[in-house]
C-alpha positions as CSV (number, residue, x, y, z in Angstrom):
1,M,-6.3,7.7,20.1
2,D,-8.4,4.9,21.4
3,W,-9.7,6.1,24.7
4,S,-11.1,2.7,25.6
5,V,-7.6,1.3,25.4
6,L,-6.2,4.0,27.7
7,R,-9.0,3.3,30.2
8,A,-8.3,-0.4,30.0
9,R,-4.6,0.3,30.7
10,A,-5.6,2.4,33.7
11,I,-7.7,-0.5,35.1
12,A,-4.8,-2.9,34.5
13,A,-2.4,-0.6,36.4
14,V,-4.8,-0.5,39.4
15,D,-5.2,-4.2,39.3
16,E,-1.4,-4.4,39.7
17,A,-1.6,-2.2,42.7
18,I,-4.4,-4.3,44.2
19,S,-2.3,-7.5,43.6
20,R,0.5,-5.9,45.7
21,A,-1.7,-4.5,48.5
22,S,-5.2,-6.1,48.4
23,N,-6.3,-4.2,51.5
24,Y,-5.5,-0.7,50.0
25,A,-9.1,0.6,49.7
26,H,-8.2,3.6,47.6
27,A,-7.0,1.4,44.8
28,Y,-10.4,-0.2,44.5
29,N,-11.9,3.2,44.3
30,N,-9.6,4.2,41.5
31,K,-10.4,1.0,39.6
32,G,-14.2,1.5,40.1
33,V,-13.9,5.1,38.8
34,A,-11.9,3.9,35.8
35,Q,-14.4,1.2,35.1
36,R,-17.3,3.7,35.4
37,S,-15.5,6.0,33.0
38,L,-15.0,3.2,30.5
39,G,-18.7,2.4,30.8
40,D,-19.6,6.0,30.1
41,L,-17.4,5.9,27.0
42,L,-18.8,2.6,25.8
43,A,-22.4,3.8,26.3
44,S,-21.6,7.0,24.3
45,L,-20.4,4.7,21.5
46,S,-23.7,2.7,21.6
47,R,-21.8,-0.3,22.8
48,H,-24.5,-1.0,25.4
49,E,-23.8,-4.6,26.3
50,E,-20.1,-3.8,27.0
51,A,-21.1,-0.7,28.9
52,E,-23.6,-2.7,31.0
53,R,-20.9,-5.3,31.9
54,T,-18.4,-2.5,32.7
55,F,-20.8,-0.7,35.0
56,K,-21.6,-4.0,36.7
57,D,-17.9,-4.5,37.2
58,A,-17.5,-1.0,38.6
59,V,-20.2,-1.7,41.3
60,A,-18.6,-5.0,42.2
61,T,-15.2,-3.3,42.5
62,L,-16.6,-0.6,44.7
63,D,-18.2,-3.2,46.9
64,E,-14.7,-4.7,47.3
65,E,-13.6,-1.3,48.5
66,L,-16.4,-1.1,51.0
67,D,-15.4,-4.6,52.3
68,C,-12.0,-3.0,53.1
69,A,-13.3,0.4,54.3
70,P,-17.1,0.3,55.0
71,D,-17.2,4.0,55.8
72,G,-15.6,5.0,52.5
73,I,-17.7,7.9,51.4
74,Y,-16.1,8.0,47.9
75,A,-16.9,4.4,47.4
76,H,-20.5,4.9,48.3
77,S,-20.8,8.0,46.1
78,N,-19.0,6.4,43.1
79,K,-21.1,3.2,43.5
80,G,-24.3,5.3,43.4
81,A,-23.1,7.0,40.2
82,A,-22.3,3.7,38.5
83,I,-25.7,2.4,39.4
84,V,-27.4,5.5,38.0
85,W,-25.4,5.3,34.7
86,R,-26.1,1.6,34.4
87,S,-29.8,2.3,34.8
88,T,-29.8,4.7,31.8
89,L,-28.8,2.1,29.3
């Protein structure tokens, strides 16, 4: 089973939710977490350039959540985790 494909499907599903309700902050959090998870997988497979891009995307997605809900504690926490993982590449 290709886990990167499954994570990409998860991201696509959340993108669909966002397209239907762009102000639903929790969807951005789910997408950011899925992106961070994909970045973790890519890094473990030594696909560092893809992982770097994916972590960067996760941070941008979580910033979008914070635009919707500036006090979102999960967004702040998950953004911090993505930044830390990105810095380990």
